[in-house]
C-alpha positions in Angstrom: 0.0 0.0 0.0 1.4 3.4 -1.0 2.3 5.9 1.6 -0.2 8.7 2.2 0.3 11.9 0.4 0.5 13.9 3.7 0.5 12.8 7.3 -0.5 15.1 10.1 0.2 14.1 13.7 -2.3 15.7 16.2 -1.5 14.7 19.7 -2.0 10.9 19.7 -4.1 10.9 16.6 -2.8 10.5 13.1 -4.5 12.1 10.0 -3.4 10.7 6.6 -4.4 12.8 3.6 -4.8 10.6 0.5 -7.3 9.6 -2.2 -9.7 6.7 -2.3 -11.8 5.1 -5.1 -15.4 6.2 -4.9 -16.6 2.6 -5.1 -14.7 1.7 -1.9 -16.0 4.5 0.3 -19.0 3.6 2.5 -21.6 6.3 3.5 -23.6 5.4 6.6 -26.2 8.2 6.4 -28.7 9.3 3.7 -27.8 12.4 1.8 -30.2 15.3 1.4 -30.8 15.8 -2.3 -31.0 19.6 -2.1 -27.7 19.8 -0.3 -26.0 17.5 -2.8 -27.3 19.6 -5.7 -26.1 22.8 -4.0 -22.6 21.3 -3.4 -22.4 19.8 -6.9 -23.1 23.3 -8.4 -20.5 24.9 -6.2 -17.8 22.3 -6.8 -18.5 22.3 -10.5 -18.3 26.1 -10.7 -15.1 26.2 -8.7 -13.5 23.4 -10.7 -12.0 21.9 -7.5 -12.9 20.4 -4.1 -11.7 22.2 -1.0 -11.8 19.8 1.9 -11.3 16.0 2.2 -14.0 13.5 3.3 -13.1 12.1 6.7 -13.2 8.3 6.8 -12.3 5.4 9.0 -8.9 4.1 7.8 -9.8 0.4 8.1 -13.3 0.3 6.6 -13.5 3.6 4.6 -16.8 4.4 6.3 -17.5 8.1 6.1 -17.5 10.0 9.4 -17.9 13.5 7.9 -18.5 14.7 4.4 -21.3 12.5 3.0 -22.8 15.3 0.8 -19.3 16.1 -0.5 -18.7 12.5 -1.4 -22.0 12.1 -3.2 -21.5 15.3 -5.1 -18.1 14.3 -6.3 -19.3 10.9 -7.4 -22.2 12.4 -9.4 -19.7 14.8 -11.0 -17.9 11.9 -12.5 -15.0 11.7 -10.1 -13.4 8.2 -9.8 -11.4 9.4 -6.8 -12.2 11.4 -3.7 -9.7 13.2 -1.4 -9.9 11.6 2.1 -8.6 12.1 5.6 -8.0 8.7 7.0 -8.4 8.3 10.8 -8.5 5.5 13.4 -12.2 5.4 14.2 -11.5 3.3 17.3 -9.5 6.1 18.8 -11.1 7.4 22.1 -10.4 10.9 20.8 -13.1 10.5 18.2 -16.5 10.8 19.9 -19.9 10.0 18.6 -22.9 12.2 19.6 -26.3 12.9 18.1 -28.5 15.7 16.7 -31.8 16.4 18.4 -34.6 17.7 16.2 -36.1 21.1 17.1 -39.6 22.0 16.2 -41.1 25.4 15.8 -44.2 27.0 14.2 -46.6 24.6 15.8 -50.2 25.7 15.4 -51.6 24.3 18.6 -50.4 22.5 21.7 -52.3 19.3 20.7 -50.7 19.2 17.2 -47.8 16.9 18.2 -49.8 14.3 20.1 -52.2 14.1 17.1 -49.3 13.6 14.7 -47.8 10.9 16.9 -51.1 9.0 17.2 -51.2 8.7 13.4 -48.2 6.4 13.6 -50.1 3.9 15.8 -47.6 4.1 18.6 -48.3 4.3 22.3 -47.9 7.8 23.8 -47.3 8.4 27.5 -47.3 11.9 28.9 -44.6 12.5 31.5 -41.9 15.0 32.5 -39.2 16.3 30.3 -36.5 14.4 32.3 -38.4 11.1 32.3 -39.0 11.4 28.5 -35.4 12.0 27.7 -34.2 9.4 30.1 -36.4 6.7 28.6 -34.6 7.2 25.3 -31.2 7.3 26.9 -31.9 4.0 28.7 -32.9 2.5 25.3 -36.4 1.7 26.6 -38.1 3.5 23.8 -37.0 4.7 20.3 -37.8 8.4 20.7 -39.6 11.0 22.8 -40.9 14.5 22.5 -40.1 17.4 24.9 -42.3 20.4 25.2 -41.9 23.4 27.5 -44.1 21.9 30.2 -43.9 18.1 29.7 -42.6 15.2 27.7 -44.2 12.5 25.6 -42.7 9.0 25.5 -43.2 7.2 22.2 -43.7 3.5 22.8 -43.5 1.0 19.9 -42.6 -2.6 19.2 -38.9 -3.5 19.5 -36.8 -2.4 16.6 -33.1 -2.0 15.8 -31.3 1.3 15.9 -31.6 2.0 12.2 -35.4 1.4 12.2 -35.7 3.7 15.3 -34.2 6.4 13.2 -36.6 5.6 10.3 -39.4 6.2 12.8 -37.8 9.5 13.8 -37.6 10.4 10.1 -41.2 9.7 9.5 -42.2 11.8 12.5 -40.1 14.6 11.1 -41.7 14.4 7.7 -45.2 14.4 9.1 -44.4 17.4 11.4 -43.1 19.3 8.4 -46.1 18.4 6.3 -48.3 19.8 9.1 -46.6 23.2 8.6 -44.0 23.1 11.4 -40.3 23.8 11.0 -37.7 21.1 11.8 -34.0 22.0 12.4 -31.1 20.1 14.0 -29.1 21.1 17.1 -26.9 19.5 19.7 -28.8 18.1 22.7 -27.6 20.9 24.9 -28.5 23.7 22.4 -31.9 22.1 21.7 -32.9 22.0 25.3 -31.6 25.5 25.9 -33.7 26.8 23.1 -36.7 25.0 24.4 -36.3 26.3 27.9 -35.8 29.9 26.5 -39.0 29.6 24.5 -37.4 30.1 21.1 -38.8 26.7 19.9 -41.9 24.7 20.6 -40.6 21.2 21.1 -37.7 18.8 20.8 -37.5 15.3 19.3 -35.1 13.2 21.4 -33.2 10.6 19.4 -31.4 7.4 20.4 -27.6 7.3 20.7 -25.8 5.3 18.0 -22.5 3.5 18.8 -19.5 3.2 16.5 -20.1 -0.5 15.9 -23.6 0.2 14.5 -22.2 2.8 12.2 -19.7 0.4 10.7 -22.2 -2.5 10.5 -24.9 -0.4 8.7 -22.4 1.0 6.2 -20.8 -2.4 5.6 -24.3 -3.7 4.7 -24.7 -0.8 2.3 -27.6 0.4 4.3 -28.2 3.9 5.6 -29.3 5.7 8.7 -31.7 8.6 8.3 -29.9 11.9 7.6 -28.4 13.7 10.7 -28.3 10.5 12.7 -24.7 10.9 13.8 -22.6 13.8 15.0 -18.9 12.8 14.9 -16.7 15.0 17.1 -13.1 14.8 15.7 -10.4 16.8 17.5 -8.8 18.3 14.3 -9.7 18.9 10.7 -7.6 19.4 7.6 -8.8 22.2 5.3 -8.2 23.9 1.9 -6.7 21.1 -0.2 -8.1 22.7 -3.4 -7.8 19.6 -5.6 -8.9 20.1 -9.2 -11.7 17.9 -10.5 -9.7 17.0 -13.6 -7.3 15.1 -11.3 -10.0 13.3 -9.5 -11.6 12.2 -12.9 -8.4 10.7 -14.2 -8.3 6.9 -14.2 -4.5 6.5 -14.2 -3.6 6.2 -10.5 0.1 6.6 -11.1 -0.5 9.9 -12.9 -2.9 11.1 -10.2 -0.5 10.4 -7.4 2.3 12.2 -9.2 0.2 15.3 -9.8 -1.1 15.3 -6.2 2.4 14.9 -4.7 3.5 17.9 -6.8 0.5 19.9 -5.7 1.2 19.2 -2.0 4.9 19.9 -2.5 4.0 23.5 -3.3 1.8 23.9 -0.1 2.6 24.7 3.5 0.6 23.6 6.5 -0.6 26.0 9.2 -2.1 24.8 12.5 -4.8 27.0 14.0 -6.4 26.6 17.4 -10.1 25.9 18.2 -12.3 29.0 17.5 -10.4 30.0 14.4 -12.3 31.2 11.3 -11.4 29.8 7.9 -13.4 30.7 4.8 -16.0 32.5 6.8 -16.7 29.5 9.1 -15.7 29.2 12.7 -14.4 25.8 13.8 -14.7 24.4 17.3 -11.8 22.0 16.7 -8.2 22.5 15.8 -7.7 23.0 12.0 -4.7 22.4 9.7 -5.0 24.7 6.8 -3.1 24.1 3.6 -1.8 27.2 1.8 0.4 28.0 -1.2 4.0 28.6 -0.5 3.9 32.1 -1.8 0.8 33.1 0.3 
């Protein structure tokens, strides 16, 4: 196996920058068509891809960058720039995205929507509703400003639990409400501040389930996982023409030359790159003359 194009050592974690065949990469989440279309248009107009897709080194399962991967594949790229990491590392954490609900018409709208799925609904406290999901007793629950609703259903695996969450999301949107995604802490903070109407609590996925689902070529619903990685490489600026080339020897030679002309700058958490602020450390590639 060829040596990676670039290796970054961040504390005890290694980041290998390389390319991988699109057919070997394994997404584990559904991609949102509108986001893929938007990213395809931007990458096509730019003529290059900025950032790598972050994948598990052993399985090539995507941890971050699903929409970028799908966009590149649909743009005819045989290869995708990747950042290979050891997914088993305790430095890589797996969290979730709660769903926030706003613009509900009435207080009874959510219970009515839930009943349409023929699931049992138990009214309780916020804490009890969230704890029931955390204890893996139920697939999901709903928090409102004053109470919680536990959603009881027949036993189902974690992927099907997220399918149920997805269907609840879709029905809520169809009823005219707005669904967005937030960390558990931010979602509950917004609920307690009264800036949203309700929160959908989702089950926690583990790393093994991510690998298993992707290996079976199945998918979790979008926004099922939130991978927290301590550092991120940025600004590779790899031309599409290189990624469309089918001659691997030529590709690697061109990429080695491209990286030879770049320098690497380490920026701490909270830095802004390209108009976006990053909570993690970032390693930014730049031209030697810049």
